[in-house]
Structure formats: structure tokens, C-alpha cells
C-alpha positions, 0 to 999 in steps of 0.5 A: 930092066923089064919086071918079068926078067928074073936073071940078067948076066952082063959082060961076065968074065971069070975063070980059075987061078987068074986064067979067064975061062968065060968073057963078055957073057950076056944073057937073060931069063924071063919068069916062067921061061926055060933057057938052055945053054949048048956048047962043047966040053970046055966051052965054059958052061959050068963055069957060068953056072957057078958064077950065077949060083955064087960059088965062083966069083967073077973077075968082072961083069954083073949078075942081077937076080930079081933086080938085085946085084948078086954080090949084094945078096947074102948067102941066106937070101941067095938060097931063097932065090936061086936053087941049083940041081947038079948032075946025079951023084951018089951020096955016102950017107943014107939019108931018107929021100924026105931028109934030102928034100928038107935040106932045101929049107936050110935058108929058112931055118932059124935058131937051132936049125931044126925044120918046123912042121911047115918046112916038112909040109913044104918038102912033102908037097915038093915030093908030090909035085915031082911024083915021088911022094911014096919014096919019102922014107926010102934011103936016097942011096937006094934010088934009081937014077931017075928017082935021084934026079927027081929028088934033087928037083924036089929039094930045089922046089923046097927052097921056093926059088925064083930061079933054078939052075940045072947042070946037065939034068939028063946026064946018066938017065935013060931015054924015058927018064930024060923025057920025064925029068924035062917034062916035069921041069917044063911044068914047074916053069909054067905052073910056078913061074920059075925061071929055068937055066939049063946046061944041055949037051943034047941039041934035040932035047934043047930043041924040044924043051927050051923057049930060048937057046944060047950057044957057047963056044970058047967062053963066049956066047956066039948066038941066042934065040928060039931053038929053031933059029939058032940050032942049025946045021951050020951052028952045030958044025961050028960047035961040034965039028960034025955035020947034021941034018934037020928033019921036020916032023909034025911041026917039030924039028930033030937033028939027025946025022947025014944019011951017008955017015 
């Protein structure tokens, strides 16, 4: 096992109520690397993330985080190693933005669970790192879609994790905020040496922001590699039953529908 690998999944099989959804899944994520999982709805992408974050038990297979088997790690220790950023949601309770980010410190709280001065300092630094420190006293329920997502990323950073899982980080965001969020994710991976695993639906964004891409179909990984190697007209046709063309512009590739569409 290489020292620079933060996450390893080996032969994972899992599902719900005894029904298998994913099987034979193998993947790895290196420190400071961004890996995206592409696949159609129902391919098992979110099920895989749930197994890695520990909210769904696998039927078989192994998951290693920082060299430790996931099932041997306590919930508290898991919270210090793995952070999850869900799709944008609208909460019911009007917490402030800072209070939401402070929740990322839960794995470190002791005694009566009251955040310390250092916990607040870490939370405020996380807000600064994603560029929304000035929103710390704003109610979370009043934030825009992009601000909500950045708050959730700050909460994940406050956990000081080794791995961050993203479930469709650009869902419900406009074009500007999609690029802003993914640019911040890329900076976090590079500057903090954090491993990033993202479920994505947009092949173009996966092409732009991923170091490697895993293609998932019917609960199995069918290919993996650098984006330009695995995101091809043939693989997109297989996954989405749709013809695309790949255009190279200044060394960057983009997927376009055929001109005769």
C-alpha cells in the first residue's frame, strides 16, 4: 500500500434491504488528488459514497482510510478523517453561518460539547479560506445557493479531514458558482493535501477539474484514468446513450452535442 494513498476501496459490494446495488467496486484516491465518479442516475454513485462515509454498511469488501480499515475506526475518529459535503439543502433552523461551520468541530468536542476558543478560530479560518468570512453572522437560511455550498465546504474544512466526499457539489448552482466552488475545491486539494472524491453529473466539469475519473455503470466501475483517457465519445455513448463530439481548445477538451442534433 503506497503511503501517499488516503483512500482505498477493494471489492466493495453493498445495497439496501438485501438487494445489491454496487459490486466489485475498486478505487483509490491519492493525497491532494481530485477524483470524480461519472455515471447515469441509478449507477450506484451515492451508494458508494455512503459506504465510504460510514452511513451504509457494505455486504463485503474493504475500505481503507489512511491505512486503517473503516470498520475498525470509531465514529469520532472517522469524523476527524472523513468529511462529507452533501448536495445543497435548505435547513429548517436559522443557525448563523458560523454556527453551521462550528458543527464540523463535533468530533473534537469533549465534556459538555461546548466549542472552545480554538474551535471558533478554526471555524473562522475555514470561512476565510472559502471566501465568505463576512457572512459569519448571517443566517444560513438566508444564503444564496453558492453561499450555502461554500458554507458546507467550510464546515468540512473545520473537521480538518484527510478526505472530503462531495455528492454533486455543483447541483442547483448557476454557471459562475459552479466554477467558483470547483476552483475552491481544487485549491483545497492542492494547498492542504486533502484527497477529494466527487460524484459528478457534468462530464465537462469533471474533465476540467479532475485528476482522474472513474466511470460507473449498473453498480460497477467500468473504466478509470485521466479524464482525457476515459471521457470519450464511446464511453459517453455507453453511459448516457447519447452521441457527443470532443473539441480541443487551447489544450483543453470539451464535450459538445453533434452539429446535426
